[in-house]
C-alpha positions, 0 to 999 in steps of 0.5 A: 499500500502507497501510504505504508510506503510513504510512513516507512523512512527505508522505502523509496520516494514516491510521487504520485500525480493527479487531479483528484485530492481524493487519490492521495494516500495517506503518509504523503507529507508534500504537495506541489500544485501547479497550473499552465506549467507553472508552480501556484504553491509548494510545501507541507500538505497540511499546509499546502492543501487549502481552498485557496491554493486549490481553487488558485491551481484549477481555476474556479472556486474550491472547497477542502476538508480533511475526514479520516486521513483523506482529502476532499475538494469540492466546488465552492461557491 
């Protein structure tokens, strides 16, 4: 499981590319958000995964929350 590997300090670095925040495995620690090939935000997952950053990356209002170790995003108002 990717989450278990992410928490294992002896495991190799993993990179996941996705447009769906729900697919980010628990245990991942960092985030790079891009739009049009340019960095919108990067840093620790817990502080970078925000509605403002996702809204800038997707070009529309996005609400984001975390539940049970998983991230969820919905189109905001």
